[in-house]
Every structure is written in structure tokens, then in C-alpha cells.
C-alpha positions as CSV (number, residue, x, y, z in Angstrom):
1,M,5.1,-19.1,6.3
2,L,5.3,-16.6,2.9
3,R,6.3,-18.0,0.0
4,S,7.6,-16.8,-3.3
5,M,5.4,-16.0,-6.1
6,H,5.1,-18.8,-8.7
7,I,4.4,-17.2,-11.7
8,I,2.1,-19.2,-14.7
9,T,3.4,-19.2,-17.6
10,H,6.5,-17.8,-17.9
11,R,5.7,-18.9,-22.1
12,R,4.1,-15.9,-22.1
13,I,6.6,-13.7,-20.9
14,V,8.8,-15.1,-23.3
15,T,6.8,-14.4,-26.5
16,A,5.7,-11.1,-25.2
17,Q,9.7,-10.2,-25.7
18,Q,9.5,-11.8,-29.0
19,A,7.0,-10.0,-30.2
20,H,8.3,-6.6,-28.3
21,P,12.2,-6.8,-28.4
22,Q,11.8,-2.9,-27.1
23,C,10.4,-4.6,-23.7
24,A,12.4,-7.4,-23.2
25,T,13.8,-6.2,-21.0
26,A,11.6,-4.7,-18.7
27,L,9.4,-7.7,-19.1
28,E,12.2,-9.9,-17.6
29,Q,12.8,-7.5,-15.1
30,W,9.3,-8.2,-14.2
31,Y,9.3,-11.4,-14.3
32,R,12.3,-11.6,-12.3
33,L,10.5,-9.3,-9.4
34,C,7.3,-10.9,-8.6
35,K,9.2,-14.4,-9.0
36,K,10.9,-13.0,-5.4
37,A,7.9,-11.5,-4.0
38,E,6.2,-12.6,-1.2
39,W,3.1,-10.3,-1.3
40,R,-0.3,-11.1,0.6
41,K,-2.6,-8.5,-0.7
42,F,-2.9,-5.9,-3.3
43,S,-0.9,-3.2,-0.8
44,E,2.2,-5.2,-1.1
45,L,2.1,-5.7,-4.6
46,R,1.3,-1.6,-5.1
47,A,4.5,-1.5,-2.9
48,L,7.2,-2.7,-5.3
49,F,4.9,-1.6,-8.7
50,P,2.6,1.4,-7.6
51,G,1.4,2.1,-11.2
52,T,-0.3,-1.1,-10.8
53,D,-4.4,-1.4,-11.5
54,K,-7.3,-3.9,-10.2
55,V,-9.8,-3.8,-12.7
56,G,-12.2,-6.2,-11.6
57,E,-10.7,-9.4,-10.5
58,M,-7.6,-8.7,-12.6
59,F,-4.4,-6.7,-12.1
60,V,-2.9,-4.4,-14.2
61,F,0.5,-3.9,-14.8
62,D,2.6,-1.2,-16.7
63,I,5.5,-2.4,-18.4
64,G,8.0,-0.7,-20.9
65,G,7.4,2.9,-19.8
66,N,3.1,1.8,-20.2
67,K,4.1,0.2,-24.1
68,L,2.5,-2.8,-22.6
69,H,0.1,-4.2,-20.2
70,L,0.4,-6.8,-18.6
71,I,-3.2,-9.1,-17.1
72,A,-2.7,-11.2,-14.2
73,A,-4.7,-12.7,-11.5
74,I,-2.9,-13.4,-7.8
75,H,-4.2,-15.6,-5.9
76,F,-2.3,-14.1,-2.6
77,N,-3.5,-17.2,-0.5
78,T,-1.7,-19.6,-2.8
79,G,0.9,-17.9,-4.0
80,R,0.4,-17.9,-7.8
81,L,0.4,-15.3,-9.7
82,F,-1.3,-16.0,-13.4
83,I,0.0,-13.8,-16.6
84,R,-3.6,-13.9,-18.9
85,A,-2.7,-11.4,-21.4
86,V,0.6,-9.2,-22.1
87,L,-1.1,-6.0,-24.3
88,T,-0.4,-3.7,-26.0
89,H,-2.1,-0.3,-25.7
90,K,-4.0,-0.6,-28.3
91,E,-5.3,-4.0,-27.6
92,Y,-6.0,-3.2,-24.0
93,D,-7.7,-0.3,-24.7
94,Q,-10.7,-2.7,-26.7
95,G,-11.4,-4.6,-24.0
96,D,-11.6,-8.1,-25.3
97,W,-9.5,-9.7,-22.5
98,K,-12.6,-7.9,-19.7
């Protein structure tokens, strides 16, 4: 039985919305879409978010027209998505998140 994604933790979305109000709507939209998703594998995720990349074990989503990068660990087998960081382009390029 498929179940929708459990997003851990919404607090990181709220914090990013406060820090980057120009992307607040895009972050909320990403959150709502992911929460309803029933992905079993990466190809299904990419059908909804074609610009998503897999970097090592992490998934990198472009948010707000590539203004922010949301880094997540996704466990398709358990339906859990762990938000690790929401970074600006500059922060992402520094690579400290890897």
C-alpha cells in the first residue's frame, strides 16, 4: 500500500520562508506537493520535480526559480523525506552540506 510522504521537519521550511520571503510561496508549494506524493523511486520524484538532482545519497531540489536549494534525504521504502538544509546558491556552492 502506498502512503504519502512524511516530511521531517516542517520547521526548516518555516525558517527558510522567514529568511527568504521572496521564496516563501515556492517553499510552501514544494512542501504541499511533497506531502501528497507517493513516490516509490527517484524516477517518480523526477516526474513531479524534473530539475531534482541526486548528489550522493541526498536529493537536491531547486526552489523559487533556482534561488534556493533544498537538500533532502528520502527513504522511499518508508515514505519519509528528511529536510537536511535549505541553502542559497552561494551556500550550496560552498559544499559544506555534503
